[in-house]
C-alpha positions in Angstrom: -17.3 31.7 -1.5 -13.8 30.0 -1.1 -15.2 28.0 1.9 -18.2 26.9 -0.2 -15.9 25.9 -3.1 -13.6 23.9 -0.7 -16.7 22.2 0.8 -17.9 21.2 -2.7 -14.4 20.0 -3.8 -13.7 17.9 -0.6 -17.2 16.6 0.1 -18.0 15.7 -3.5 -14.7 13.7 -3.7 -15.4 11.9 -0.4 -19.0 11.2 -1.3 -18.1 9.7 -4.8 -15.3 7.6 -3.1 -17.8 6.3 -0.6 -19.7 4.4 -3.4 -16.3 2.9 -4.5 -16.2 4.9 -7.8 -12.7 4.8 -9.3 -10.5 7.3 -7.9 -9.9 8.9 -11.3 -13.7 9.8 -11.7 -13.9 11.0 -8.2 -11.0 13.5 -8.8 -12.4 14.7 -12.1 -15.9 15.1 -11.1 -15.1 16.8 -7.9 -12.8 19.3 -9.7 -15.4 19.8 -12.5 -18.1 20.6 -9.9 -15.9 23.2 -8.2 -14.7 24.8 -11.4 -18.3 25.3 -12.5 -19.2 26.8 -9.1 -16.4 29.2 -9.3 -17.3 30.2 -12.9 -13.7 29.4 -14.0 -13.0 28.5 -17.7 -13.0 24.8 -18.3 -9.7 25.1 -20.1 -8.2 25.1 -16.6 -8.9 21.3 -16.4 -7.0 20.5 -19.6 -4.1 22.9 -18.8 -3.6 21.5 -15.3 -3.9 17.8 -16.6 -1.1 18.5 -19.3 1.0 20.4 -16.9 0.9 17.5 -14.1 2.4 14.9 -16.6 4.5 17.3 -18.7 7.7 16.6 -16.7 10.9 14.8 -17.7 11.3 13.1 -14.3 8.1 11.1 -15.0 10.1 9.1 -17.5 11.7 7.1 -14.6 8.4 5.5 -13.6 7.8 3.4 -16.9 11.3 2.0 -16.7 10.8 1.0 -13.0 7.7 -0.8 -14.0 9.0 -2.5 -17.0 12.2 -3.7 -15.2 10.0 -5.2 -12.5 7.9 -7.0 -15.0 10.8 -8.5 -16.8 12.3 -9.9 -13.5 8.8 -11.2 -12.6 8.7 -13.2 -15.8 12.1 -14.7 -15.6 14.2 -16.5 -13.0 16.0 -13.6 -11.5 13.9 -13.8 -8.5 14.4 -17.4 -7.9 18.3 -17.0 -8.1 18.1 -14.1 -5.6 16.0 -16.3 -3.2 18.3 -19.3 -3.6 21.3 -17.1 -2.8 19.7 -16.0 0.5 18.6 -19.6 1.4 22.0 -21.0 1.0 23.5 -18.4 3.6 20.7 -17.9 6.2 18.4 -20.8 5.5 19.7 -22.9 8.3 18.7 -20.5 11.0 15.4 -21.4 12.9 12.6 -19.8 10.7 15.2 -19.4 8.1 12.8 -19.3 5.2 11.2 -16.2 6.8 14.6 -14.5 6.8 15.2 -15.6 3.3 11.9 -14.0 2.4 12.9 -10.6 4.1 16.4 -10.5 2.4 15.0 -11.5 -1.0 12.3 -8.7 -0.8 15.1 -6.3 0.0 17.2 -7.3 -3.0 14.2 -7.6 -5.3 12.7 -4.3 -3.9 16.0 -2.6 -4.6 15.6 -3.3 -8.3 11.9 -2.9 -9.0 11.0 -0.3 -6.3 7.4 -1.9 -6.0 6.0 -3.4 -3.0 3.2 -5.0 -5.0 5.8 -6.7 -7.3 7.6 -7.9 -4.1 4.7 -9.5 -2.6 3.5 -11.1 -5.9 6.9 -12.4 -7.2 8.6 -13.2 -3.9 5.4 -14.5 -2.3 4.6 -16.7 -5.3 7.9 -18.5 -4.8 8.6 -18.4 -1.1 5.2 -18.9 0.5 4.6 -22.4 -0.9 8.2 -23.3 0.0 7.4 -22.1 3.7 4.1 -24.0 3.7 5.7 -27.3 2.6 8.3 -26.9 5.3 5.6 -26.6 8.1 5.3 -22.9 8.4 1.7 -21.7 9.2 0.1 -19.9 6.3 -0.7 -16.7 8.2 2.9 -16.4 9.3 4.2 -16.9 5.8 1.6 -14.3 4.4 2.5 -11.8 7.1 6.2 -11.9 6.6 5.8 -11.6 2.8 3.5 -8.6 3.1 5.6 -6.7 5.6 8.9 -7.4 4.0 7.5 -6.3 0.6 7.0 -2.7 1.9 10.9 -2.2 1.6 10.3 -1.7 -2.0 8.5 1.6 -1.3 11.5 2.9 0.5 14.8 1.6 -1.2 15.9 2.8 -4.6 14.5 2.9 -7.3 11.1 3.4 -5.6 8.8 4.9 -8.1 6.6 6.3 -5.2 9.6 8.3 -4.1 10.0 9.5 -7.7 6.3 10.4 -7.7 6.5 12.4 -4.5 9.4 14.5 -5.9 7.3 15.2 -8.9 4.1 16.0 -7.1 6.1 18.2 -4.6 6.7 20.6 -7.6 9.9 19.3 -9.1 12.0 21.3 -6.7 13.2 18.2 -4.8 16.2 16.2 -6.0 15.1 12.7 -7.0 18.4 11.1 -6.3 18.4 12.7 -2.7 14.9 11.6 -2.2 16.0 7.9 -3.2 18.9 8.0 -0.9 16.8 9.2 2.0 14.7 5.9 2.1 17.8 3.6 2.3 18.2 3.6 6.1 14.6 3.5 7.0 14.1 0.8 4.5 16.9 -1.1 6.1 15.5 -0.5 9.6 12.1 -1.9 8.6 13.8 -5.0 7.1 15.9 -5.7 10.3 12.9 -5.2 12.5 10.9 -7.5 10.2 13.7 -10.1 10.5 14.0 -9.9 14.3 10.2 -10.4 14.8 10.1 -13.1 12.2 13.0 -14.9 14.2 11.2 -14.4 17.6 7.9 -15.7 16.4 9.7 -18.6 14.6 11.2 -19.7 18.0 7.9 -19.4 19.8 6.1 -21.5 17.2 8.9 -23.9 17.0 9.4 -23.9 13.2 11.9 -26.1 11.6 15.7 -25.7 11.2 17.2 -26.5 7.8 20.5 -28.3 7.3 23.4 -26.0 7.0 24.7 -25.4 3.4 28.2 -26.3 2.5 30.7 -24.1 0.8 30.3 -25.7 -2.6 26.6 -25.0 -2.7 26.9 -21.4 -1.4 29.6 -20.7 -4.2 27.3 -21.9 -6.8 24.4 -19.7 -5.4 26.7 -16.8 -5.6 27.8 -17.6 -9.1 24.3 -17.7 -10.2 23.1 -14.6 -8.5 26.1 -12.3 -9.1 24.9 -11.1 -12.5 21.3 -10.2 -11.2 22.7 -8.5 -8.2 24.9 -6.3 -10.5 21.7 -4.5 -11.2 21.8 -3.1 -7.7 25.3 -1.7 -8.4 24.0 0.0 -11.5 21.3 1.8 -9.4 23.5 2.8 -6.4 26.7 3.2 -8.2 25.4 5.9 -10.6 23.6 7.7 -8.0 26.5 7.7 -5.5 29.3 8.6 -8.1 27.0 11.2 -9.9 27.8 9.3 -13.2 24.2 9.3 -14.6 20.7 10.3 -13.4 18.1 8.0 -11.8 16.2 8.1 -15.2 19.2 6.8 -17.0 20.0 4.2 -14.3 16.5 2.8 -14.7 16.7 2.8 -18.3 20.0 0.8 -18.1 18.5 -1.6 -15.6 15.7 -2.4 -18.1 18.3 -3.1 -21.0 20.5 -5.0 -18.5 17.8 -7.3 -17.0 16.3 -7.8 -20.6 19.7 -9.0 -21.9 20.1 -11.3 -18.9 16.7 -12.8 -19.2 16.5 -13.0 -23.1 20.0 -13.6 -24.2 21.9 -15.2 -21.4 19.3 -17.3 -19.5 17.1 -17.7 -22.6 13.8 -17.6 -20.8 11.8 -14.9 -22.6 9.8 -16.0 -25.7 8.0 -13.6 -28.0 4.8 -14.5 -26.1 6.4 -13.5 -22.8 7.8 -10.3 -24.0 4.3 -9.5 -25.3 2.7 -10.2 -21.9 5.5 -8.1 -20.2 4.7 -5.1 -22.4 1.0 -5.4 -22.0 1.2 -5.6 -18.1 3.6 -2.7 -18.1 1.4 -0.5 -20.3 -1.6 -1.4 -18.3 0.2 -0.4 -15.1 1.8 2.7 -16.5 -1.6 3.9 -18.1 -3.4 3.7 -14.8 -0.5 5.7 -13.1 -0.3 8.4 -15.7 -4.1 8.8 -15.9 -4.2 9.2 -12.2 -1.5 11.8 -12.1 -3.1 13.7 -14.9 -6.5 13.7 -13.3 -5.0 14.8 -10.0 -3.6 18.0 -11.8 -7.0 20.0 -11.6 -7.6 18.8 -8.1 -4.2 19.9 -6.9 -4.6 23.2 -8.8 -7.9 23.9 -7.2 -6.4 23.1 -3.7 -3.8 25.7 -4.2 -6.2 28.3 -5.8 -8.5 27.9 -2.8 -5.5 28.4 -0.4 -6.3 25.0 1.3 -2.6 24.5 2.6 -2.6 28.1 4.0 -6.0 27.5 5.8 -4.9 24.0 7.1 -1.6 25.7 8.4 -3.5 28.4 10.3 -5.8 25.6 11.7 -2.9 23.4 12.9 -1.1 26.5 14.3 -4.1 27.1 16.6 -3.8 23.5 17.9 0.1 23.4 18.3 3.2 25.2 17.2 5.7 22.4 18.0 6.9 20.8 14.9 6.9 17.3 16.2 3.3 17.7 17.4 2.4 18.9 14.1 4.2 15.9 12.2 2.4 13.5 14.5 -0.9 15.1 13.8 -0.3 15.0 10.0 1.0 11.4 10.2 -2.2 10.3 12.0 -4.3 11.9 9.3 -2.2 10.2 6.5 -2.7 6.9 8.5 -6.4 7.3 8.5 -6.5 8.4 4.8 -4.5 5.3 4.0 -7.3 3.1 5.3 -9.8 4.4 2.9 -7.7 5.8 0.0 -5.3 3.8 -2.1 -1.6 4.5 -1.7 -0.7 6.5 -4.8 -4.0 8.9 -4.6 -3.0 9.4 -1.1 0.4 10.6 -2.2 -0.8 12.7 -5.0 -3.6 14.3 -3.1 -2.0 15.1 0.2 1.6 16.2 -0.8 0.4 19.5 -2.3 -1.7 20.3 0.9 0.6 18.9 3.6 4.1 19.8 2.2 3.6 23.6 2.6 2.5 23.2 6.2 5.4 21.2 7.3 7.9 23.5 5.5 6.5 26.5 7.5 7.9 24.5 10.5 11.4 24.2 8.9 11.0 20.5 8.3 13.0 19.3 5.3 10.7 18.2 2.4 12.9 15.2 1.8 12.3 14.0 5.4 8.8 14.6 5.1 8.6 12.7 1.9 10.1 9.7 3.7 7.5 10.0 6.4 4.8 9.9 3.8 6.4 6.8 2.2 6.5 5.1 5.6 2.7 5.9 6.1 2.2 4.4 2.7 4.2 1.2 3.8 1.9 0.7 6.8 -1.3 1.4 4.6 -0.2 -1.3 2.0 -0.4 -3.9 4.9 -3.3 -2.7 6.8 -7.0 -3.4 5.8 -9.2 -2.5 4.2 -7.1 -1.3 1.2 -3.9 -3.1 2.0 -2.8 -4.3 -1.5 0.3 -6.2 -0.4 -1.7 -7.8 2.6 -4.3 -9.0 0.1 -1.9 -10.4 -2.5 0.1 -12.4 0.2 -3.0 -13.7 1.8 -4.5 -14.9 -1.6 -1.2 -16.7 -2.3 -1.0 -18.3 1.0 -4.8 -19.1 0.8 -5.5 -17.8 4.3 -8.0 -15.1 5.4 -7.0 -11.5 5.6 -8.4 -11.3 9.2 -6.1 -14.0 10.3 -3.1 -12.5 8.7 -3.9 -9.0 10.2 -4.0 -10.4 13.7 -0.5 -12.2 13.1 0.8 -8.9 11.7 0.0 -6.7 14.9 3.6 -6.9 16.4 4.9 -5.9 12.8 2.5 -3.0 12.8 4.0 -1.9 16.1 7.5 -2.2 14.7 6.7 -0.2 11.6 5.1 2.6 13.7 8.2 2.7 16.0 10.4 3.0 12.9 8.1 5.9 11.7 8.3 7.7 15.1 12.1 7.3 14.9 12.2 8.9 11.5 10.0 11.7 12.7 12.0 12.5 15.9 15.5 11.9 14.5 16.0 13.7 11.0 19.4 12.5 10.6 18.3 9.0 10.0 16.8 10.1 6.6 19.1 13.1 5.9 22.5 11.3 6.5 23.1 9.9 3.1 21.6 12.8 1.0 23.7 15.2 3.0 26.8 13.3 2.7 26.5 11.7 -0.8 
């Protein structure tokens, strides 16, 4: 009976997804069919939906989304880009390096890869094209660099993982664990961008003078202070991640509205509408994943998968590589957030049986999400950057191959050297 129920749950979900039905309906219909087959009370659906969103930690996500929308509407992004350009724009392929550093700064404030790709890309990609950079190169660097927003604080995907994992994982530690991998991805992207820039002979900009650099620092110092709000509170234990995100919303709103005077009532209305639309889709997805996750646990799917994997290998690294491969395959056909929500309850119990820290596994999952975001057919950041640069996704994908290799190498490094992810959480 259990095997049949599992088959109904999984096969119906994949069958519905095959016809491009929204993920929310696929989750709900497959859960409903399975509950009917098991002759369970339908109240289970409502109870598990409410339980999945009835968590205080979830409050961090709307603050992340709202802060990103406020910065997207104002000039904070441009000030950060200008700061990077004044200091490293004179290096060959300097605008690509500016792109990478701006994504790191911006991602550290919004926690969103898609926000990075759209905001930074809309500003930097046209600048790169005007200076003679190829469109496929500009789009590739933007898409790859934007994935840092998934790893560095305040990544709402990291927060979501901590919530979906059962609430027993410290959100602050989860956010700290992504910092070093995020920096490694940024460094790897910058190195490859520089090498390709030399091979393609991209231009070198005139070196900036001290006066211009000081002006850029003066203009960007207040926006950069938002990063101190995030990291300072977490490192010193002054306030929680939810409180820090709320403070960032107030801070960037005051900067944009009162100091820079660039937000009108109309733009504030648009910010709120976009934030509510994004938040609604996230909350609905989390709530409808509740019955699906409850059924997976009820049918002992994690236990069955653990038993199956143990017959294949008992080595923790082999198991991690196998699970990572499965996640990468799923990332090609299922969007990033559903992958995180669906796979965490199944795979986390498996890796914990092998003594793997759930925080390390969380970073591994986030790394696979980063790769999925820039890989067809569902690479959101890849499509955003390609549309801004007005170049085909196929051409950008070919250009991005060395960057895919780099990201996979960083992922393997995270798998084989746990200290990379656990260094900051264990010491701070």
